[in-house]
C-alpha positions as CSV (number, residue, x, y, z in Angstrom):
1,M,-12.3,-1.2,48.8
2,S,-10.8,-4.4,47.3
3,G,-13.7,-4.8,44.9
4,T,-13.1,-1.4,43.6
5,R,-9.4,-2.2,43.1
6,R,-10.3,-5.3,41.2
7,A,-12.7,-3.4,38.9
8,V,-10.1,-0.7,38.3
9,G,-7.4,-3.4,37.6
10,A,-9.7,-5.2,35.2
11,T,-10.5,-2.0,33.4
12,A,-6.8,-1.1,33.3
13,S,-5.9,-4.5,31.8
14,L,-8.5,-3.9,29.0
15,L,-7.0,-0.6,28.0
16,P,-4.2,-2.0,25.8
17,L,-6.6,-4.3,24.1
18,T,-9.1,-1.5,23.4
19,A,-6.4,0.8,22.2
20,S,-5.1,-1.9,19.8
21,L,-8.6,-2.5,18.4
22,L,-9.1,1.2,17.9
23,L,-5.8,1.5,16.1
24,L,-6.6,-1.5,13.9
25,S,-9.9,-0.2,12.9
26,A,-8.5,3.3,12.2
27,C,-5.8,1.8,10.0
28,H,-8.2,-0.3,7.8
29,S,-8.9,1.6,4.7
30,S,-12.1,1.5,2.8
31,P,-12.4,-0.4,-0.5
32,E,-12.7,2.9,-2.4
33,K,-9.5,4.2,-0.8
34,E,-7.7,1.0,-1.6
35,Q,-8.8,1.1,-5.2
36,E,-7.6,4.8,-5.5
37,K,-4.3,3.8,-4.0
38,L,-3.9,1.1,-6.6
39,R,-4.9,3.4,-9.4
40,Q,-2.2,5.8,-8.2
41,Q,0.4,3.1,-8.1
42,L,-0.5,1.9,-11.6
43,S,-0.3,5.5,-12.8
44,S,3.1,5.9,-11.2
45,W,4.4,2.7,-12.9
46,E,3.2,4.0,-16.3
47,A,4.9,7.3,-15.7
48,T,8.1,5.6,-14.9
49,G,7.9,3.6,-18.1
50,R,7.2,6.8,-20.1
51,L,10.1,8.7,-18.5
52,A,12.5,5.8,-19.3
53,S,11.4,5.8,-22.9
54,E,11.8,9.6,-23.2
55,L,15.3,9.4,-21.7
56,S,16.1,6.6,-24.1
57,D,14.8,8.6,-27.0
58,R,17.1,11.5,-26.0
59,G,20.1,9.1,-25.7
60,A,20.3,9.8,-22.0
61,L,19.6,6.2,-20.9
62,P,21.4,3.1,-22.3
63,G,19.2,0.5,-23.9
64,V,20.1,-2.2,-21.3
65,Y,18.7,0.1,-18.6
66,V,15.6,0.8,-20.6
67,R,15.0,-3.0,-20.9
68,Q,15.6,-3.5,-17.2
69,I,13.3,-0.7,-16.3
70,A,10.6,-2.0,-18.7
71,E,10.7,-5.4,-17.0
72,V,10.4,-3.9,-13.5
73,V,7.6,-1.6,-14.6
74,E,5.7,-4.5,-16.1
75,Q,6.2,-6.6,-12.9
76,G,5.0,-3.7,-10.8
77,K,2.0,-3.1,-12.9
78,Q,1.1,-6.8,-12.8
79,K,1.4,-6.8,-9.0
80,V,-0.9,-3.8,-8.8
81,R,-3.4,-5.5,-11.1
82,Q,-3.3,-8.7,-9.0
83,Q,-3.9,-6.6,-5.8
84,A,-6.8,-4.8,-7.5
85,A,-8.4,-8.1,-8.5
86,K,-8.0,-9.4,-4.9
87,S,-9.5,-6.3,-3.3
88,S,-12.5,-6.2,-5.7
89,Q,-13.6,-9.8,-4.7
């Protein structure tokens, strides 16, 4: 009986580890999914820049904000490009 308890205890102690490994493997995305996510992020940054320009052209956004948005958009796009370069290696 005690051998059975030890086997059950050992199996029970492995459950959290097994669950963690399954969760980690499920969360890992494929390179294709990662590239698609990065393309979507880049597209979103570009759309943000276009919207800021359109609002500026209509006089709905002050120039100082347009410049600040343009800087943030460029930083965001650069970060996405760096991530894309790392993930393609």
